[in-house]
C-alpha positions in Angstrom: -8.9 -18.6 6.6 -9.0 -18.6 9.9 -8.1 -15.8 12.1 -5.7 -17.2 13.3 -4.1 -17.2 10.5 -4.6 -13.9 8.9 -3.7 -12.4 11.7 -0.1 -13.3 11.0 0.1 -13.2 7.5 -0.9 -10.0 7.3 1.5 -9.0 10.0 4.1 -10.6 7.5 2.9 -8.7 4.3 3.1 -5.6 6.2 6.4 -5.6 7.9 7.6 -6.7 4.0 5.8 -4.3 2.1 8.2 -1.6 2.5 10.8 -4.3 0.0 8.8 -4.2 -2.6 10.4 -2.1 -4.4 14.1 -2.5 -4.9 16.0 0.2 -3.3 17.1 1.9 -6.8 12.9 2.6 -7.1 13.6 4.8 -4.1 16.1 6.4 -5.3 16.0 7.0 -9.0 13.4 7.3 -11.4 11.4 10.2 -9.4 11.6 12.2 -12.1 7.9 13.1 -14.4 9.7 14.3 -17.9 8.1 15.6 -20.1 9.9 14.0 -22.5 9.3 10.5 -21.5 5.8 11.7 -21.3 5.5 13.1 -25.1 7.2 10.2 -26.0 4.3 8.2 -24.5 1.7 10.2 -25.7 2.8 9.8 -29.4 3.1 6.1 -29.8 -0.3 6.1 -28.0 -1.8 8.3 -30.5 0.0 6.4 -33.0 -1.1 2.8 -31.6 -5.0 4.4 -32.0 -4.9 5.6 -35.5 -3.5 2.0 -36.9 -6.1 -0.3 -34.4 -8.2 2.1 -33.5 -8.4 1.2 -30.1 -6.2 1.9 -27.3 -3.1 0.1 -25.8 -4.1 -0.4 -22.9 -4.4 -3.0 -19.7 -8.1 -4.6 -19.5 -9.4 -3.6 -15.5 -12.5 -3.9 -13.5 -15.5 -2.1 -14.7 -15.6 -0.8 -11.0 -12.1 0.6 -11.0 -11.6 4.3 -9.9 -11.7 5.9 -13.4 -8.0 7.6 -12.6 -6.7 4.0 -11.8 -8.9 2.4 -14.9 -6.8 2.7 -18.0 -3.5 1.6 -17.5 -0.8 1.9 -20.5 0.1 -1.4 -21.9 3.9 -1.3 -22.9 3.5 -4.7 -24.5 1.5 -3.2 -27.3 3.9 0.0 -27.9 7.1 -2.0 -27.8 9.3 -1.9 -30.4 6.8 -0.9 -32.9 6.1 2.2 -31.9 8.8 3.3 -28.7 12.2 1.5 -28.1 11.2 0.8 -24.4 9.4 2.1 -21.7 10.7 5.3 -20.1 13.6 4.8 -17.8 10.7 5.9 -14.4 7.9 3.2 -15.6 7.5 0.5 -13.0 8.1 -1.7 -16.2 11.7 -0.5 -15.8 12.2 -0.2 -12.7 10.6 3.0 -12.0 7.9 4.7 -9.7 5.1 5.4 -12.1 2.5 3.8 -13.7 2.0 5.4 -17.4 -2.3 6.0 -17.4 -4.5 7.6 -19.8 -7.2 9.7 -18.5 -10.1 11.5 -20.7 -10.4 7.9 -23.5 -13.1 8.9 -24.8 -12.9 12.4 -26.2 -8.7 12.9 -25.7 -6.6 9.8 -24.7 -3.8 11.8 -22.9 -0.9 10.2 -20.7 -0.6 10.8 -17.0 1.1 9.7 -13.8 0.5 7.0 -11.2 2.6 7.9 -8.4 3.2 4.2 -6.7 4.9 5.3 -3.9 1.7 6.9 -2.7 0.0 3.3 -3.4 2.5 1.4 -1.6 1.1 4.2 1.6 -2.4 3.5 0.8 -1.6 -0.9 0.6 0.7 -0.8 3.9 -1.9 1.4 5.7 -5.0 -0.7 4.5 -3.2 -4.1 5.6 -3.0 -2.4 8.9 -6.9 -2.0 8.5 -7.8 -5.1 7.6 -5.6 -7.1 10.8 -7.7 -4.5 12.8 -11.1 -5.6 11.4 -9.7 -9.4 11.4 -10.6 -8.5 15.3 -13.2 -5.9 15.1 -16.3 -5.6 13.4 -16.1 -1.9 12.2 -12.7 0.3 11.6 -12.0 2.5 14.2 -14.0 5.4 12.8 -12.7 8.7 14.9 -14.9 11.3 12.7 -17.7 11.3 10.2 -16.9 14.0 7.2 -19.9 12.6 5.2 -21.6 9.6 4.3 -18.9 7.1 4.0 -16.5 9.4 4.3 -14.5 8.8 8.4 -11.3 9.8 9.8 -9.6 7.0 11.5 -8.1 6.9 14.8 -4.7 5.5 13.8 -3.5 4.7 17.3 -6.1 2.1 17.3 -4.2 0.9 14.1 -1.0 0.6 15.3 0.4 4.1 14.4 2.0 6.4 16.7 0.9 9.2 14.4 -1.1 9.5 11.7 0.1 8.7 8.5 0.1 11.0 5.4 1.5 11.0 2.1 3.1 13.6 0.1 1.2 15.3 -2.7 2.8 15.3 -6.6 0.7 18.2 -7.2 1.4 20.8 -4.5 4.1 19.0 -2.0 1.5 19.2 0.6 0.8 16.4 3.3 -2.0 14.2 2.9 -4.5 12.4 5.3 -5.8 9.4 4.6 -9.5 8.4 5.3 -11.5 5.6 5.3 -15.0 5.0 2.7 -18.1 3.1 3.8 -16.2 -0.2 1.9 -13.8 -0.2 4.8 -10.7 1.0 1.6 -8.7 3.5 2.8 -8.2 6.5 0.5 -5.8 10.0 0.0 -8.2 13.2 0.8 -6.8 15.8 -1.9 -9.2 18.7 -1.0 -6.3 20.7 0.1 -4.7 19.9 -3.1 -8.5 21.0 -4.6 -8.4 24.5 -2.9 -5.3 25.3 -4.2 -6.8 24.3 -7.8 -10.3 25.9 -7.6 -8.5 29.0 -6.5 -6.4 28.9 -10.1 -9.3 27.7 -12.0 -12.1 29.1 -11.7 -13.5 29.4 -15.4 -13.4 25.5 -15.6 -15.1 24.7 -11.9 -18.7 24.2 -14.2 -16.7 21.4 -17.1 -16.9 18.9 -15.0 -19.3 17.5 -12.2 -16.1 16.3 -10.4 -13.3 18.3 -10.1 -10.9 16.4 -9.4 -10.5 16.8 -13.3 -8.7 19.4 -12.4 -6.2 18.0 -11.0 -5.3 15.7 -13.8 -5.6 18.1 -16.4 -3.1 20.8 -14.8 -0.2 18.3 -13.9 1.5 15.4 -15.0 -0.5 12.8 -12.4 -3.8 11.5 -11.4 -4.7 11.8 -8.0 -4.8 8.2 -6.7 -7.0 6.1 -4.5 -9.1 8.9 -4.4 -13.0 10.0 -4.1 -15.3 12.4 -6.1 -15.1 16.1 -5.2 -17.8 19.0 -5.9 -17.4 22.4 -5.3 -19.7 24.3 -2.7 -19.0 28.1 -1.2 -15.6 27.7 -3.1 -14.5 25.0 -1.6 -14.0 21.4 -2.1 -16.4 18.7 -0.4 -17.1 15.4 -0.9 -19.1 14.2 -3.9 -21.5 11.7 -2.4 -24.2 10.4 -5.1 
């Protein structure tokens, strides 16, 4: 596709991106109910007991661990549960139900699609910019392959952010070495490190602290570790 056509197409997608969800998805089914998560957990366990496998959708091998194991409700309904939860994407909600710890103790968690929408909007803006430029508009190097961006060059009046499902804090967005937008969860991990000191040595990648101790997974994240009791990017 030539640049002449690529840019108008991207602009159209960027304009429409806020309309991808019907209005009710923006205002309803935004609550992570414990009983709904428990119901899905029980259905997953029953399915695995009966079949020996997990009710998940096939994803690419390089998919991030926290977005890789999407629950396939077509495998659970109607035998193991009557219907997907009302807050699930499949029912018009803004959560995707996913599994963590699939090798040891498959556990149900939620991926917040509101964050996904925001990241994808910014990714489209970055792709438009890079259709005419060789590199993203880097602002500061935080670590190898971890950069902040000059968002004004992407057309934003202010630096965009997402609201953390873990702490409610405003989280910044960054770009990796492959020009992919990601969410920087260091603010959330600061709190997690303080709260769960005794668990820091259980996992090299401390994102696990966020997923284990909440209903959510850190979507569009990168690995982190601890240095001097602070979260830093884990670069391998």
